[in-house]
GUNUKE-574906 format. One record per residue (C-alpha): z, y, x; residue in one letter. Coordinates in steps of 0.5 Angstrom, whole numbers, padded with zeros to 4 digits, always signed. Layout:
N
ZYXA ...
***
This chain:
148
+0079+0214+0115M +0076+0211+0110L +0070+0216+0110Q +0069+0214+0118K +0068+0207+0116L +0064+0208+0110L +0058+0213+0113L +0056+0208+0119P +0056+0202+0114T +0052+0206+0109A +0047+0208+0115V +0046+0201+0118A +0045+0198+0111L +0040+0204+0109T +0036+0203+0116T +0036+0196+0115A +0032+0196+0109A +0026+0198+0113F +0021+0193+0113A +0013+0192+0114L +0010+0187+0109T +0003+0184+0108E +0000+0186+0102S -0006+0182+0099P -0013+0185+0102R -0020+0183+0102P -0023+0178+0107V -0026+0182+0113N -0022+0188+0112S -0017+0191+0117A -0010+0188+0116P -0006+0192+0111A +0001+0194+0111T +0006+0196+0105A +0013+0198+0104F +0018+0197+0098A +0019+0203+0094P +0026+0204+0096D +0025+0203+0103T +0028+0209+0107V +0023+0213+0112G +0025+0212+0119A +0021+0218+0122Y +0018+0225+0120T +0010+0226+0119I +0011+0232+0124A +0014+0227+0129Q +0008+0222+0128A +0004+0228+0129E +0007+0230+0136R +0007+0222+0138G -0001+0222+0137L -0001+0228+0141T +0003+0224+0147V -0001+0218+0145F -0008+0222+0146K -0006+0225+0153K -0002+0219+0156V -0003+0213+0152C -0010+0213+0151S -0012+0212+0158E -0010+0204+0157C -0009+0203+0149H -0013+0204+0143E -0009+0205+0136P -0011+0199+0134Q -0007+0195+0139D -0001+0197+0135F -0004+0194+0129T -0007+0188+0131N -0005+0181+0130A -0003+0180+0137D +0002+0186+0136F +0004+0184+0130H +0006+0177+0133G +0009+0180+0138E +0014+0184+0135W +0015+0181+0128N +0022+0180+0126G +0025+0184+0133R +0028+0191+0132S +0025+0198+0133L +0030+0199+0139F +0027+0193+0142D +0020+0196+0141L +0023+0203+0144Y +0026+0200+0150E +0020+0196+0152N +0015+0202+0151V +0021+0206+0155R +0022+0202+0161T +0014+0199+0162T +0010+0205+0160M +0006+0209+0162P +0004+0203+0166D +0003+0207+0173E +0010+0211+0172T +0014+0208+0167P +0020+0212+0164G +0017+0218+0166T +0016+0221+0159L +0022+0225+0156T +0026+0221+0151Q +0023+0225+0145Q +0016+0224+0147Q +0018+0216+0147Y +0021+0217+0140E +0015+0221+0138D +0010+0215+0140V +0014+0210+0136L +0014+0215+0130A +0006+0215+0131Y +0006+0207+0132M +0010+0207+0125L +0005+0211+0122Q -0001+0207+0124L +0003+0201+0121N +0003+0205+0115K +0011+0206+0115A +0014+0211+0110P +0016+0217+0112T +0023+0220+0111G +0027+0227+0112A +0030+0225+0119S +0026+0224+0125E +0027+0217+0129F +0032+0217+0134R +0033+0211+0139A +0040+0211+0139D +0042+0203+0139S +0046+0203+0133A +0041+0205+0128S +0035+0203+0131A +0037+0196+0132K +0039+0196+0125A +0031+0197+0123I +0027+0190+0124L +0020+0190+0124L +0017+0186+0118K +0010+0186+0120L +0004+0181+0117P +0003+0175+0122V -0003+0171+0121T -0005+0165+0125S -0009+0169+0130A -0003+0172+0132S +0001+0165+0133L -0004+0163+0139R 
***
């Protein structure tokens, strides 16, 4: 019984440690992101690669990779959960036919978006189950440009 209670708590605490923070950068350079050394990865390299494939086939008709690393994106999603981002993408994209990708494809695209923001990889793929994905809060660098 105790094991049943401890495992979900440990998973929630581990995934809650995921965070993006701004690192120092030279003037006129692209925004840099960094993660604490003990941050647990929320996706795999293979999953992000599949996400890139989906992005190129579907998302790139309207979006560019920098759309997910710029000040506007960071201002919109900083402090919100990875599940919120997943749900937004799943229910609004592709623009003409929302909800038409498979769950795996949406999860893979989110992994690609994490990779774009230099999130660390891990041994497990991102899964959009509400409990673990809600525990992962995005900590993205916010600039004055993203607060407009």
